[in-house]
C-alpha positions as CSV (number, residue, x, y, z in Angstrom):
1,X,22.0,31.0,-2.1
2,X,22.2,29.5,1.6
3,X,23.2,25.5,1.5
4,X,19.7,24.6,2.9
5,X,18.2,26.5,0.3
6,X,20.4,25.0,-2.1
7,X,19.9,21.5,-1.2
8,X,15.8,21.5,-1.3
9,X,16.4,23.2,-4.6
10,X,17.9,20.5,-5.9
11,X,15.6,17.4,-4.6
12,X,12.9,19.3,-6.3
13,X,14.5,19.6,-9.6
14,X,15.7,15.6,-9.4
15,X,11.9,14.9,-8.9
16,X,10.5,17.0,-11.4
17,X,13.4,15.9,-14.0
18,X,12.0,12.0,-13.2
19,X,8.4,13.1,-13.3
20,X,9.3,14.9,-16.8
21,X,10.8,11.4,-17.9
22,X,8.3,9.2,-16.6
23,X,5.7,10.9,-18.2
24,X,7.3,11.2,-21.5
25,X,6.5,14.9,-21.3
26,X,5.9,16.1,-25.0
27,X,3.9,12.7,-25.3
28,X,2.0,13.3,-22.2
29,X,1.1,17.0,-23.4
30,X,0.3,15.7,-26.7
31,X,-2.0,12.8,-25.2
32,X,-3.7,14.9,-23.2
33,X,-5.2,17.7,-26.0
34,X,-6.2,14.4,-28.0
35,X,-8.3,13.0,-24.9
36,X,-9.8,16.4,-24.3
37,X,-10.9,16.2,-27.8
38,X,-12.4,13.0,-27.1
39,X,-14.2,13.9,-24.1
40,X,-16.0,17.0,-26.2
41,X,-17.2,14.4,-28.5
42,X,-20.6,13.7,-27.5
43,X,-20.6,10.0,-29.6
44,X,-17.9,9.1,-26.9
45,X,-21.0,8.7,-24.3
46,X,-22.8,6.2,-26.4
47,X,-19.8,3.8,-25.1
48,X,-20.6,4.3,-21.2
49,X,-17.3,1.6,-20.2
50,X,-15.1,3.8,-23.0
51,X,-16.2,6.8,-21.5
52,X,-15.3,6.3,-18.3
53,X,-12.0,4.7,-19.3
54,X,-11.1,7.9,-21.1
55,X,-12.0,10.0,-18.1
56,X,-9.8,7.9,-15.8
57,X,-6.8,8.2,-18.3
58,X,-7.1,12.0,-18.7
59,X,-7.9,12.6,-14.8
60,X,-4.6,11.1,-14.0
61,X,-2.6,12.6,-16.8
62,X,-4.2,16.0,-16.5
63,X,-3.4,15.7,-12.8
64,X,0.3,14.9,-13.2
65,X,0.9,17.7,-15.6
66,X,-0.5,20.3,-13.5
67,X,0.9,19.2,-10.6
68,X,4.4,19.2,-12.2
69,X,3.8,22.9,-13.4
70,X,2.7,24.2,-10.5
71,X,5.9,23.2,-8.4
72,X,7.8,24.3,-11.3
73,X,5.9,27.5,-11.3
74,X,6.6,27.7,-7.2
75,X,10.4,26.6,-7.3
76,X,10.8,29.6,-9.6
77,X,8.9,32.2,-7.3
78,X,10.5,30.9,-4.3
79,X,14.0,30.7,-5.6
80,X,13.5,34.3,-7.0
81,X,12.1,35.5,-3.6
82,X,15.4,33.7,-1.5
83,X,17.8,35.4,-3.8
84,X,15.9,38.9,-3.4
85,X,16.0,38.5,0.2
86,X,19.2,37.5,0.4
87,X,20.4,40.8,-1.7
88,X,18.6,42.6,0.6
89,X,19.7,41.1,4.0
90,X,16.5,40.3,4.8
91,X,17.2,37.1,6.9
92,X,13.5,36.5,8.3
93,X,12.1,36.6,4.6
94,X,15.4,34.7,3.6
95,X,14.5,32.0,6.5
96,X,10.7,31.9,5.1
97,X,11.5,31.2,1.8
98,X,13.6,28.2,2.5
99,X,10.9,26.7,4.5
100,X,8.7,27.0,1.9
101,X,11.0,25.2,0.2
102,X,11.0,22.5,2.6
103,X,7.7,21.9,2.2
104,X,8.0,21.8,-1.8
105,X,10.4,19.5,-1.7
106,X,7.9,17.0,0.1
107,X,5.1,18.3,-2.4
108,X,7.2,17.0,-5.3
109,X,8.3,14.0,-3.3
110,X,4.4,13.3,-3.1
111,X,3.9,13.9,-6.5
112,X,6.7,12.0,-8.0
113,X,5.7,8.8,-6.3
114,X,1.7,9.4,-6.8
115,X,3.1,9.6,-10.4
116,X,5.2,6.0,-10.8
117,X,1.8,4.7,-9.3
118,X,1.0,4.3,-12.2
119,X,0.2,0.7,-13.0
120,X,-3.3,-0.5,-14.0
121,X,-4.7,-1.2,-11.2
122,X,-2.4,1.2,-9.1
123,X,-5.4,3.7,-8.0
124,X,-8.0,0.4,-7.1
125,X,-8.8,-0.5,-3.3
126,X,-6.7,-3.2,-2.3
127,X,-7.6,-6.8,-0.3
128,X,-4.8,-7.9,2.5
129,X,-4.7,-11.4,3.3
130,X,-2.4,-12.2,6.1
131,X,-1.9,-15.7,7.2
132,X,0.1,-16.9,10.3
133,X,2.8,-19.4,9.8
134,X,3.7,-22.4,11.3
135,X,4.7,-22.2,15.0
136,X,1.3,-21.6,17.0
137,X,1.0,-18.8,19.3
138,X,3.9,-16.7,18.3
139,X,3.2,-17.3,14.9
140,X,-0.7,-16.7,15.8
141,X,0.5,-13.3,17.5
142,X,2.7,-11.8,14.6
143,X,-0.1,-12.3,12.4
144,X,-2.2,-10.2,14.5
145,X,0.6,-7.5,14.8
146,X,0.7,-7.1,11.1
147,X,-3.1,-7.0,11.1
148,X,-3.1,-4.1,13.1
149,X,-0.2,-2.4,11.4
150,X,-2.0,-2.7,8.1
151,X,-5.1,-1.2,9.8
152,X,-3.4,1.8,11.2
153,X,-1.3,2.6,8.6
154,X,-4.1,2.7,6.1
155,X,-6.1,5.1,8.7
156,X,-3.2,7.2,8.7
157,X,-3.4,7.8,5.3
158,X,-7.1,8.8,5.2
159,X,-8.0,5.1,4.1
160,X,-11.5,3.3,5.1
161,X,-10.6,-0.2,6.4
162,X,-13.2,-3.5,5.9
163,X,-12.5,-6.2,7.9
164,X,-13.7,-9.2,5.6
165,X,-12.6,-12.5,7.4
166,X,-10.6,-13.2,10.7
167,X,-9.9,-16.9,12.3
168,X,-8.8,-15.4,16.2
169,X,-5.7,-18.0,17.5
170,X,-6.6,-19.9,20.7
171,X,-4.5,-17.4,23.0
172,X,-3.4,-14.6,21.2
173,X,-3.4,-13.4,17.7
174,X,-5.2,-14.6,14.8
175,X,-4.8,-17.4,12.5
176,X,-6.0,-15.3,9.3
177,X,-7.2,-12.4,8.4
178,X,-8.6,-10.3,5.5
179,X,-9.0,-6.8,5.1
180,X,-10.3,-4.3,2.8
181,X,-8.7,-0.9,1.9
182,X,-10.4,2.0,0.2
183,X,-8.5,4.7,-0.8
184,X,-6.9,6.3,-3.5
185,X,-4.1,4.0,-4.7
186,X,-4.3,1.9,-2.0
187,X,-3.1,-1.2,-4.2
188,X,-0.1,1.0,-5.2
189,X,0.8,1.6,-1.9
190,X,0.5,-1.7,-0.8
191,X,1.4,-4.0,-3.0
192,X,4.8,-4.1,-2.1
193,X,3.9,-5.9,1.1
194,X,3.4,-9.5,-0.3
195,X,5.7,-11.8,0.3
196,X,6.6,-13.5,4.2
197,X,7.3,-11.5,6.9
198,X,9.5,-12.6,10.1
199,X,9.7,-11.4,13.3
200,X,12.9,-12.6,15.9
201,X,12.0,-12.0,19.8
202,X,12.3,-13.3,23.0
203,X,8.9,-15.1,23.1
204,X,6.4,-13.5,26.1
205,X,4.9,-16.7,26.0
206,X,7.8,-19.1,26.8
207,X,8.4,-19.4,30.4
208,X,12.5,-19.8,30.0
209,X,12.3,-16.7,27.7
210,X,13.7,-17.9,24.8
211,X,14.0,-16.5,21.6
212,X,11.6,-17.5,19.0
213,X,11.1,-16.4,15.1
214,X,7.8,-16.7,13.8
215,X,6.5,-16.1,10.5
216,X,3.3,-14.9,8.8
217,X,2.6,-14.1,4.9
218,X,0.9,-11.0,3.9
219,X,-0.8,-11.6,0.1
220,X,-2.2,-7.9,-1.8
221,X,-4.6,-8.2,-4.8
222,X,-6.5,-5.2,-6.1
223,X,-10.6,-4.8,-6.0
224,X,-11.8,-4.8,-9.7
225,X,-14.9,-3.3,-11.4
226,X,-17.3,-4.4,-13.8
227,X,-14.8,-2.5,-16.3
228,X,-12.3,-5.5,-16.0
229,X,-13.3,-8.9,-17.3
230,X,-12.1,-12.3,-15.3
231,X,-13.0,-15.5,-16.7
232,X,-14.0,-17.7,-14.3
233,X,-16.2,-21.4,-15.2
234,X,-18.5,-21.9,-12.3
235,X,-17.8,-26.0,-12.4
236,X,-14.0,-25.0,-11.7
237,X,-15.5,-23.9,-8.1
238,X,-15.9,-25.5,-5.0
239,X,-18.2,-23.6,-2.6
240,X,-18.1,-24.7,1.2
241,X,-20.6,-23.1,3.9
242,X,-19.9,-22.9,7.5
243,X,-20.5,-21.4,10.9
244,X,-18.8,-18.2,11.3
245,X,-16.4,-18.0,14.3
246,X,-16.2,-15.2,17.3
247,X,-18.6,-12.6,18.5
248,X,-21.9,-12.7,16.9
249,X,-25.7,-12.4,17.2
250,X,-28.2,-15.4,17.0
251,X,-27.5,-15.7,13.4
252,X,-23.8,-15.5,13.3
253,X,-23.0,-18.5,15.0
254,X,-26.3,-20.3,14.3
255,X,-26.1,-20.7,10.9
256,X,-23.9,-21.8,7.9
257,X,-23.4,-18.0,7.0
258,X,-19.9,-17.9,5.9
259,X,-18.6,-19.2,2.6
260,X,-15.4,-20.6,1.5
261,X,-14.9,-21.0,-2.2
262,X,-11.8,-22.9,-3.4
263,X,-10.8,-21.8,-7.5
264,X,-9.7,-25.9,-8.4
265,X,-7.5,-25.1,-11.1
266,X,-5.1,-22.4,-9.0
267,X,-6.0,-23.8,-5.5
268,X,-6.9,-20.2,-4.9
269,X,-9.1,-20.1,-1.4
270,X,-11.1,-17.3,-0.4
271,X,-13.5,-16.5,2.2
272,X,-15.7,-14.5,4.0
273,X,-17.8,-14.6,6.9
274,X,-18.6,-10.7,8.4
275,X,-21.5,-10.6,6.6
276,X,-24.9,-11.8,8.4
277,X,-26.3,-13.4,5.6
278,X,-24.6,-16.5,3.1
279,X,-25.7,-15.0,-0.1
280,X,-23.7,-11.2,1.0
281,X,-20.8,-13.1,2.0
282,X,-20.9,-15.4,-1.0
283,X,-20.6,-12.1,-2.9
284,X,-17.8,-10.4,-1.5
285,X,-15.9,-14.0,-1.5
286,X,-16.6,-14.4,-5.2
287,X,-15.2,-10.4,-5.9
288,X,-11.9,-11.8,-3.9
289,X,-11.8,-14.6,-6.2
290,X,-11.9,-12.3,-9.0
291,X,-9.5,-9.9,-7.5
292,X,-7.1,-13.3,-6.7
293,X,-7.0,-14.3,-10.5
294,X,-6.2,-10.8,-11.8
295,X,-3.7,-10.3,-9.8
296,X,-2.5,-13.1,-10.3
297,X,-2.5,-12.3,-14.1
298,X,-1.0,-9.1,-13.7
299,X,1.9,-11.2,-11.7
300,X,2.8,-13.6,-14.7
301,X,2.7,-10.3,-16.9
302,X,5.1,-8.5,-14.7
303,X,7.4,-11.9,-14.6
304,X,7.6,-12.2,-18.1
305,X,8.4,-8.6,-18.5
306,X,11.2,-9.1,-15.6
307,X,12.7,-12.0,-17.9
308,X,12.7,-9.9,-20.9
309,X,14.9,-7.3,-18.8
310,X,17.0,-9.8,-16.4
311,X,20.0,-7.9,-16.4
312,X,18.2,-4.4,-16.0
313,X,15.6,-5.6,-12.9
314,X,16.5,-5.6,-9.4
315,X,14.6,-8.3,-7.1
316,X,11.8,-6.5,-5.2
317,X,11.1,-6.9,-2.2
318,X,7.4,-7.9,-2.8
319,X,9.7,-11.5,-3.2
320,X,11.7,-11.8,-0.2
321,X,11.3,-12.0,3.2
322,X,10.7,-9.0,5.4
323,X,12.7,-9.5,8.8
324,X,12.2,-7.7,11.9
325,X,14.3,-8.1,15.2
326,X,12.7,-7.4,18.7
327,X,14.2,-7.7,22.0
328,X,13.4,-6.3,25.8
329,X,15.1,-3.1,26.6
330,X,16.3,-2.8,22.9
331,X,15.2,-1.4,19.8
332,X,12.8,-3.2,17.0
333,X,14.3,-2.6,13.7
334,X,12.9,-3.0,10.1
335,X,16.0,-5.3,8.6
336,X,15.3,-3.9,5.2
337,X,14.9,-0.1,5.6
338,X,17.0,0.4,8.9
339,X,13.8,2.2,10.5
340,X,13.9,1.7,14.5
341,X,11.7,1.9,16.7
342,X,11.1,5.6,18.7
343,X,10.3,3.7,21.9
344,X,11.8,0.1,23.7
345,X,10.3,-2.7,22.9
346,X,8.8,-3.9,25.9
347,X,6.0,-0.9,26.1
348,X,3.1,-1.1,24.9
349,X,2.2,-3.1,22.0
350,X,0.8,0.2,20.6
351,X,4.1,1.5,20.5
352,X,5.1,-1.4,18.5
353,X,2.2,-1.1,16.1
354,X,3.4,2.3,15.5
355,X,6.8,1.7,14.4
356,X,5.6,-0.8,11.8
357,X,3.6,1.1,10.4
358,X,6.1,3.9,10.1
359,X,8.8,1.3,8.5
360,X,5.6,0.4,5.8
361,X,5.5,4.2,5.0
362,X,9.2,4.2,4.6
363,X,8.9,0.8,2.3
364,X,6.2,2.2,0.1
365,X,7.4,6.1,-0.1
366,X,10.8,6.1,0.5
367,X,10.1,8.9,2.7
368,X,12.7,9.4,5.8
369,X,11.1,8.6,9.1
370,X,12.7,11.0,11.9
371,X,13.7,8.2,14.7
372,X,13.8,9.7,18.4
373,X,16.9,9.0,20.6
374,X,16.1,7.1,23.8
375,X,18.4,7.2,27.0
């Protein structure tokens, strides 16, 4: 078999080996049989919440096992086809088989990532909160760029994006914004973005054209449903109402429809102003608070698990500063992934958003981002 085809085969086999090891293949097969038997038991549906939990687990397990078996079957068939074509000297068929292997390798990588996103809340929708750091207009502009990056990335991956709350900057960008991303594994893909993001560039707002460093924080927390219980003591909440900012109709800017909730024990603050009524904004802010408290609990569990395996656990990028460098007539570069923008950084802002969306895709999925040469 030609070297290119063999490289694809090796990639697919590595992905399959990881999938089988992660699923604990024999145990997964037994567990699926158990779940199928439980689903057939009519008494299961006497408890709707338990039934939904069992059905979700069964579906995730069945999809992972089915995808793994399908890749294995297609790999064997395609490899056999290529060997037959090479034996008969049919170069066209061999080339077609190699292309099929390349596509299968991409599918295997996607299945691998999807299987790895099996955390307690990875499959849920997610909130993404962006806050500008110190630095005035510079940091607010950087926060606005991040907001657009996450919006474009989510839309490209088939997710729906809702703007829950936004406070615009005086000259440019935003002071803060909260997005709701709705889609499969939204939290699993986006959770690694939590942390501080730094941008170094020649400032377009500085008449002396000096280099500025801007910071913005990003916090990602999952949307939780009624099946997950989060205890909140109403006496520990401070609820403030205020007038919404930004463009709006006669009710938006003339009544105290926006709501801010502060959880006093933890200092967590959530707010919502996108709805026209105070009641709806309060309900959405309350959902955000439940999600933040749940994410805090997940983080504490992860920290405890990492402490037990400190020698084996690497520090995740969610705990570090993500850095980007941007200069006129040069490329913008993500210093973690090494992804470089396909166009000079002094072009339209939209091209920078495209680059950042590509950088995010590589951070989350590990996929290779092709970069065009710029003369």
